[in-house]
C-alpha positions as CSV (number, residue, x, y, z in Angstrom):
1,M,8.9,-52.3,-45.6
2,R,11.0,-50.9,-48.6
3,L,8.7,-48.1,-48.9
4,Y,9.0,-47.0,-45.4
5,L,12.7,-47.3,-45.6
6,L,12.6,-45.1,-48.8
7,L,10.5,-42.5,-47.1
8,T,12.8,-42.3,-43.9
9,L,16.0,-42.1,-46.1
10,L,14.1,-39.4,-48.1
11,A,13.1,-37.6,-44.9
12,V,16.5,-37.6,-43.5
13,D,18.0,-36.3,-46.6
14,L,15.4,-33.5,-46.9
15,L,16.1,-32.5,-43.2
16,A,19.7,-32.4,-44.1
17,G,19.2,-30.1,-47.0
18,G,20.9,-32.5,-49.2
19,Y,18.4,-32.0,-51.9
20,I,19.1,-28.1,-52.6
21,A,22.3,-28.8,-55.0
22,R,20.6,-31.7,-56.5
23,C,17.4,-29.7,-57.1
24,N,19.1,-26.6,-58.5
25,Q,20.4,-28.8,-61.5
26,Y,16.8,-29.1,-62.6
27,T,15.4,-25.4,-62.1
28,Q,15.9,-24.2,-65.5
29,E,14.3,-27.2,-67.2
30,V,11.3,-26.9,-64.6
31,R,11.0,-23.3,-65.7
32,R,11.0,-24.0,-69.3
33,A,8.4,-26.7,-69.0
34,H,6.0,-24.8,-66.8
35,W,6.2,-21.8,-68.9
36,S,5.4,-23.7,-71.9
37,Q,2.2,-25.0,-70.6
38,F,1.0,-22.0,-68.3
39,G,2.8,-19.0,-69.6
40,V,5.8,-16.7,-68.2
41,D,3.8,-15.6,-65.2
42,Y,3.7,-19.1,-63.7
43,P,5.8,-19.3,-60.4
44,Y,7.8,-22.2,-61.7
45,Q,9.7,-22.5,-58.3
46,Y,6.7,-24.5,-56.8
47,G,7.5,-27.1,-59.7
48,V,10.8,-27.5,-58.3
49,G,9.4,-27.6,-54.7
50,Q,7.2,-30.4,-55.9
51,L,10.1,-32.4,-57.2
52,V,11.7,-32.1,-53.6
53,Q,8.6,-33.4,-52.1
54,E,8.1,-36.2,-54.6
55,S,11.6,-37.8,-54.8
56,G,14.1,-35.5,-53.2
57,C,15.0,-34.6,-56.9
58,R,16.3,-38.4,-57.4
59,N,15.1,-40.2,-60.6
60,I,13.6,-43.1,-58.9
61,I,10.9,-45.9,-59.3
62,S,8.8,-45.6,-56.2
63,L,7.9,-48.6,-54.0
64,D,4.3,-47.4,-53.6
65,G,3.0,-50.1,-55.3
66,V,1.4,-48.0,-58.2
67,G,4.5,-47.5,-60.4
68,S,5.2,-44.0,-59.6
69,E,8.6,-42.9,-61.3
70,G,11.1,-40.3,-61.8
71,L,11.9,-36.9,-60.4
72,P,8.1,-36.0,-60.2
73,Q,6.8,-39.5,-59.3
74,I,4.4,-39.8,-62.3
75,T,2.3,-43.0,-62.7
76,Y,2.6,-43.1,-66.4
77,R,0.0,-45.8,-67.1
78,V,-2.7,-43.6,-65.7
79,W,-1.6,-40.3,-67.4
80,Q,-0.5,-42.0,-70.8
81,Q,-3.2,-40.9,-72.8
82,P,-3.1,-37.3,-72.2
83,L,0.7,-37.1,-72.1
84,K,0.8,-38.8,-75.6
85,A,-1.7,-36.3,-76.9
86,K,0.9,-33.6,-75.8
87,G,4.0,-35.4,-77.5
88,V,5.0,-37.2,-74.4
89,T,5.5,-40.8,-75.4
90,G,7.6,-42.2,-72.1
91,I,9.1,-40.8,-68.9
92,T,12.6,-42.4,-69.0
93,A,14.2,-39.2,-69.9
94,I,14.3,-36.6,-67.3
95,G,13.3,-34.0,-69.8
96,D,10.1,-35.8,-70.7
97,Q,9.5,-36.3,-66.9
98,L,9.6,-32.6,-66.4
99,K,7.2,-32.0,-69.4
100,A,4.9,-34.5,-68.1
101,Q,4.8,-32.9,-64.5
102,A,3.9,-29.6,-66.3
103,I,1.2,-31.1,-68.3
104,I,-0.2,-32.8,-65.5
105,M,-0.1,-29.6,-63.1
106,K,-1.8,-27.7,-65.9
107,S,-4.5,-30.3,-66.1
108,C,-4.9,-30.3,-62.3
109,H,-5.0,-26.5,-62.5
110,D,-7.4,-26.2,-65.2
111,G,-9.8,-28.7,-63.5
112,N,-9.6,-26.6,-60.3
113,Q,-12.6,-24.1,-60.3
114,Y,-11.2,-22.3,-57.2
115,K,-7.8,-21.5,-59.1
116,K,-5.5,-21.7,-56.1
117,L,-2.3,-23.6,-56.6
118,W,-2.3,-25.3,-53.3
119,I,-5.5,-27.0,-54.4
120,A,-3.9,-28.0,-57.7
121,Y,-1.0,-29.5,-55.9
122,Q,-3.1,-31.4,-53.8
123,V,-4.9,-32.7,-56.6
124,Y,-1.7,-33.9,-58.1
125,N,-0.9,-35.7,-54.9
126,G,-4.3,-37.1,-53.7
127,G,-7.0,-36.6,-56.4
128,G,-9.9,-34.4,-56.2
129,L,-10.9,-35.2,-52.8
130,V,-9.6,-31.8,-51.9
131,K,-12.4,-30.1,-53.9
132,K,-15.2,-32.0,-52.1
133,E,-13.6,-31.0,-48.7
134,I,-13.6,-27.3,-49.7
135,K,-17.3,-27.7,-50.5
136,R,-18.0,-29.2,-47.2
137,A,-16.1,-26.5,-45.6
138,G,-18.1,-24.0,-47.5
139,I,-15.1,-21.7,-48.0
140,V,-11.9,-21.7,-50.1
141,D,-9.5,-22.0,-46.9
142,W,-6.8,-24.6,-46.4
143,E,-7.6,-24.9,-42.5
144,K,-11.2,-25.2,-43.0
145,A,-10.7,-27.7,-45.7
146,K,-8.4,-29.9,-43.9
147,A,-10.9,-29.6,-40.8
148,S,-13.6,-31.1,-43.1
149,C,-11.2,-33.9,-44.4
150,N,-12.4,-37.4,-43.2
151,R,-10.0,-39.7,-45.3
152,G,-8.6,-43.0,-43.9
153,Q,-5.1,-43.8,-43.0
154,S,-1.9,-45.1,-44.8
155,C,0.1,-47.9,-42.9
156,F,3.4,-49.0,-43.2
157,T,5.1,-51.8,-41.2
158,Y,9.0,-51.7,-40.7
159,K,10.7,-54.3,-38.5
160,G,7.4,-55.5,-37.0
161,V,6.4,-51.9,-36.0
162,K,3.3,-50.7,-37.8
163,T,3.0,-46.8,-38.3
164,C,0.0,-45.1,-39.7
165,R,-0.7,-41.5,-40.9
166,S,-3.9,-39.9,-41.8
167,N,-4.3,-39.4,-45.5
168,C,-5.7,-35.9,-44.6
169,D,-2.3,-35.0,-43.0
170,I,-0.3,-36.4,-45.9
171,N,-2.2,-34.6,-48.5
172,Y,-2.5,-31.1,-46.8
173,E,1.1,-31.2,-45.6
174,Y,2.0,-32.0,-49.3
175,S,0.8,-28.4,-50.5
176,Q,2.5,-26.8,-47.2
177,N,5.8,-28.4,-48.1
178,I,5.8,-27.5,-51.9
179,F,5.0,-23.8,-50.8
180,K,7.9,-24.0,-48.5
181,Y,10.6,-25.9,-50.8
182,G,9.6,-23.9,-53.7
183,G,10.7,-20.5,-52.0
184,K,14.4,-22.1,-51.8
185,Y,14.3,-21.7,-55.7
186,G,14.3,-18.1,-56.3
187,S,12.0,-14.9,-55.5
188,I,8.6,-15.9,-56.3
189,I,6.2,-13.3,-57.8
190,E,2.5,-14.2,-57.6
191,S,0.6,-13.0,-60.4
192,S,-3.3,-12.5,-60.0
193,Q,-3.7,-15.3,-62.3
194,Y,-1.5,-17.7,-60.2
195,R,-2.0,-17.4,-56.5
196,Y,-0.9,-20.0,-54.1
197,W,-3.3,-19.4,-51.2
């Protein structure tokens, strides 16, 4: 119930555009963190778009039941070892959260043989299933990969009303939203090394 309420409040805030000013304050720190991991050709604006999608740029602990926290909604217990190896020993401070976000995204991108950013963002959000869906589709194409997706549903009950959404819709909307939100934080210049689609 709390998760549904949080998601509802976040959706209202996003629709109202309340996140734009809040997220602007993190743009340069996101840029530094992502450029330190990827180099200066990386379109860091998508990293800000990811913060919009994950938390509306609020430093919160999620009610998702897995312990996601901070602006980028990281589950530290899952990522603790690789983050510690890169010098991030906790994610209480926003600077550490943004470094951790960039480190995790670099890991998602490096483990992505297709080298498209939409795939790396979906891996961040929903794990490696997207790569299996691309393989089933036989082509690196967002629409065809989504059509080959057959994940279950996530359900929430609020005030006795049960609402369910397809996990395919949730994960594939994630990359669409990051692309859309990222464009609000400066001109994005794609390099041949970092293509979104």
